[in-house]
C-alpha positions in Angstrom: 127.9 165.8 140.8 129.2 162.1 139.4 128.1 158.5 139.8 130.5 156.0 139.9 128.6 153.0 137.3 129.0 150.5 139.6 127.3 152.2 142.1 124.6 153.3 139.5 124.0 149.5 138.9 123.3 148.8 142.3 121.1 151.3 142.4 119.0 150.1 139.7 119.0 146.8 140.1 117.0 147.9 143.3 114.8 149.9 141.4 111.5 148.2 139.5 109.9 149.3 136.6 111.1 150.0 133.0 112.2 153.2 132.1 109.9 155.1 129.4 111.4 154.5 126.2 113.0 157.1 123.8 111.5 159.7 122.6 111.3 159.7 119.0 112.1 163.0 118.5 115.9 162.2 119.1 118.6 162.9 116.7 120.7 159.9 115.6 124.0 162.1 117.4 122.0 162.4 121.0 120.6 158.5 120.7 124.4 158.0 120.4 125.7 160.8 123.3 122.5 159.1 125.1 124.2 155.2 124.4 127.7 156.5 126.5 125.7 158.8 128.9 123.7 155.6 130.1 127.7 154.3 130.5 128.4 157.2 132.9 131.6 158.3 130.7 131.6 161.8 131.0 131.4 164.6 128.3 134.9 164.8 127.1 135.5 161.3 127.1 131.3 160.7 125.3 133.4 163.5 122.6 136.4 161.9 122.0 135.0 158.8 121.4 132.4 159.8 118.7 134.7 162.5 117.3 132.6 164.9 118.2 133.3 168.9 119.8 133.1 169.0 123.3 130.4 172.3 122.9 128.3 169.6 120.7 128.5 167.0 123.2 127.2 169.4 126.1 124.3 171.2 123.9 123.3 167.6 122.7 122.8 166.4 126.4 121.3 169.6 127.6 118.8 169.0 124.8 118.4 165.4 126.1 117.3 167.0 129.5 114.5 168.7 127.8 113.4 166.3 125.9 113.4 163.5 128.0 111.7 165.8 130.5 115.1 165.9 133.4 116.8 168.9 135.3 119.9 166.9 136.0 122.6 165.0 134.7 122.4 162.1 136.5 118.8 161.4 136.6 118.6 161.5 133.2 121.8 158.9 133.0 119.7 156.3 135.5 116.6 156.4 133.5 119.3 155.9 130.0 120.7 153.0 132.0 117.5 151.2 133.1 116.3 151.6 129.8 119.6 149.6 128.4 
């Protein structure tokens, strides 16, 4: 499921409360991917922008889901966007 970034912004503006800070055990690559994930970019575009393999991005997104306690990419992206 993909959410248009404009729709996500509207939803986030309606929510209250701040997002929890990013986990300190994230790698530099995971943090860079998290920043782009927060913008709603797909894995292929994140990979292209960061000059990474698509599989590397997929693995990092899986790690972010696990480390930040989310079961799906959408809720993760919304939390990351809220924290920006």
